[in-house]
C-alpha positions as a Markdown table, in Angstrom:
| # | Residue | x | y | z |
|---|---|---|---|---|
| 1 | Unk | 8.9 | 21.2 | -7.3 |
| 2 | Unk | 9.8 | 17.8 | -8.4 |
| 3 | Unk | 9.2 | 16.0 | -5.1 |
| 4 | Unk | 7.2 | 12.7 | -5.1 |
| 5 | Unk | 6.0 | 10.6 | -2.2 |
| 6 | Unk | 4.8 | 7.0 | -2.4 |
| 7 | Unk | 3.2 | 5.3 | 0.7 |
| 8 | Unk | 3.5 | 1.7 | 1.0 |
| 9 | Unk | 1.7 | -0.7 | 3.3 |
| 10 | Unk | 4.2 | -3.0 | 5.4 |
| 11 | Unk | 1.8 | -5.8 | 5.1 |
| 12 | Unk | 1.7 | -8.2 | 8.3 |
| 13 | Unk | 3.1 | -6.5 | 11.1 |
| 14 | Unk | 3.3 | -7.8 | 15.0 |
| 15 | Unk | 2.7 | -4.8 | 17.6 |
| 16 | Unk | 1.4 | -4.5 | 20.9 |
| 17 | Unk | -1.9 | -3.9 | 19.5 |
| 18 | Unk | -2.3 | -7.4 | 17.9 |
| 19 | Unk | -1.3 | -8.9 | 21.4 |
| 20 | Unk | -4.3 | -7.5 | 22.7 |
| 21 | Unk | -6.5 | -9.2 | 20.1 |
| 22 | Unk | -4.9 | -12.9 | 20.7 |
| 23 | Unk | -2.3 | -14.2 | 23.3 |
| 24 | Unk | 1.2 | -14.2 | 22.1 |
| 25 | Unk | 1.3 | -17.8 | 21.8 |
| 26 | Unk | -1.8 | -17.9 | 19.3 |
| 27 | Unk | 0.1 | -15.1 | 17.2 |
| 28 | Unk | 3.2 | -17.3 | 17.1 |
| 29 | Unk | 1.4 | -20.2 | 15.9 |
| 30 | Unk | -0.6 | -18.4 | 13.3 |
| 31 | Unk | 2.0 | -16.2 | 12.1 |
| 32 | Unk | 3.9 | -18.8 | 9.6 |
| 33 | Unk | 0.3 | -19.6 | 8.1 |
| 34 | Unk | -0.6 | -16.1 | 7.6 |
| 35 | Unk | 2.8 | -15.3 | 5.9 |
| 36 | Unk | 2.4 | -18.2 | 3.7 |
| 37 | Unk | -1.1 | -17.0 | 2.7 |
| 38 | Unk | -0.2 | -13.3 | 2.3 |
| 39 | Unk | 3.7 | -13.6 | 1.6 |
| 40 | Unk | 3.7 | -15.1 | -1.8 |
| 41 | Unk | 6.9 | -14.6 | -3.8 |
| 42 | Unk | 5.3 | -11.5 | -5.6 |
| 43 | Unk | 4.2 | -9.7 | -2.2 |
| 44 | Unk | 6.7 | -7.0 | -3.0 |
| 45 | Unk | 6.0 | -6.6 | -6.6 |
| 46 | Unk | 4.0 | -3.3 | -6.7 |
| 47 | Unk | 6.6 | -1.8 | -4.6 |
| 48 | Unk | 9.4 | -2.5 | -7.1 |
| 49 | Unk | 7.2 | -1.6 | -10.1 |
| 50 | Unk | 6.4 | 1.6 | -8.5 |
| 51 | Unk | 9.9 | 2.5 | -7.7 |
| 52 | Unk | 10.7 | 1.7 | -11.4 |
| 53 | Unk | 8.1 | 4.1 | -13.0 |
| 54 | Unk | 8.4 | 7.9 | -13.5 |
| 55 | Unk | 6.3 | 9.4 | -10.7 |
| 56 | Unk | 5.0 | 12.4 | -12.9 |
| 57 | Unk | 3.3 | 9.8 | -15.4 |
| 58 | Unk | 1.4 | 7.8 | -12.5 |
| 59 | Unk | -2.4 | 8.5 | -12.0 |
| 60 | Unk | -2.7 | 10.3 | -8.4 |
| 61 | Unk | -6.0 | 8.9 | -7.9 |
| 62 | Unk | -4.9 | 5.1 | -8.4 |
| 63 | Unk | -3.6 | 2.6 | -5.9 |
| 64 | Unk | -1.3 | -0.1 | -7.2 |
| 65 | Unk | -1.8 | -3.5 | -5.6 |
| 66 | Unk | 0.5 | -6.7 | -5.7 |
| 67 | Unk | -1.7 | -9.7 | -6.8 |
| 68 | Unk | -1.0 | -13.4 | -7.2 |
| 69 | Unk | -3.1 | -15.8 | -9.2 |
| 70 | Unk | -3.9 | -19.2 | -7.4 |
| 71 | Unk | -1.0 | -20.6 | -9.8 |
| 72 | Unk | 1.4 | -18.3 | -8.4 |
| 73 | Unk | 1.7 | -15.5 | -11.2 |
| 74 | Unk | 2.4 | -12.3 | -9.8 |
| 75 | Unk | 1.1 | -8.9 | -11.4 |
| 76 | Unk | 0.2 | -5.5 | -10.4 |
| 77 | Unk | -3.2 | -4.4 | -10.6 |
| 78 | Unk | -4.3 | -0.4 | -10.7 |
| 79 | Unk | -7.4 | 0.2 | -8.7 |
| 80 | Unk | -9.1 | 3.7 | -9.0 |
| 81 | Unk | -9.7 | 5.1 | -5.6 |
| 82 | Unk | -13.5 | 6.4 | -4.8 |
| 83 | Unk | -12.4 | 10.1 | -4.5 |
| 84 | Unk | -14.2 | 13.0 | -5.9 |
| 85 | Unk | -11.5 | 14.9 | -8.0 |
| 86 | Unk | -12.8 | 18.3 | -7.0 |
| 87 | Unk | -12.7 | 17.5 | -3.3 |
| 88 | Unk | -9.3 | 16.3 | -3.8 |
| 89 | Unk | -8.2 | 19.4 | -5.6 |
| 90 | Unk | -9.7 | 21.6 | -3.1 |
| 91 | Unk | -7.7 | 19.7 | -0.4 |
| 92 | Unk | -4.7 | 19.9 | -2.1 |
| 93 | Unk | -5.1 | 23.7 | -2.6 |
| 94 | Unk | -5.8 | 23.9 | 1.1 |
| 95 | Unk | -2.6 | 22.1 | 1.9 |
| 96 | Unk | -0.6 | 24.3 | -0.2 |
| 97 | Unk | -1.9 | 27.2 | 1.4 |
| 98 | Unk | -1.0 | 25.9 | 4.8 |
| 99 | Unk | 2.4 | 25.3 | 3.6 |
| 100 | Unk | 2.8 | 28.9 | 2.7 |
| 101 | Unk | 1.7 | 30.1 | 6.0 |
């Protein structure tokens, strides 16, 4: 029907669940370091790249990752998901059946 959905991981997020792992003060001290490590200039590159693509041409069984080299060069890497295509198709058909009910 021409409706496509892309799911994006928000990255590093603070929630009440994370406060149960370490005290709030420790998170406040660690967060800037974690942002520097994970939040390189191209952390959102895959999202921007994905937005610019035509959804009908994307492989449904691939995840697109934002990557950064040690020298700071950003690129998008396609990684094939470990999913059996027959099982995925059966699940999709079952979802279509449930939608029709």
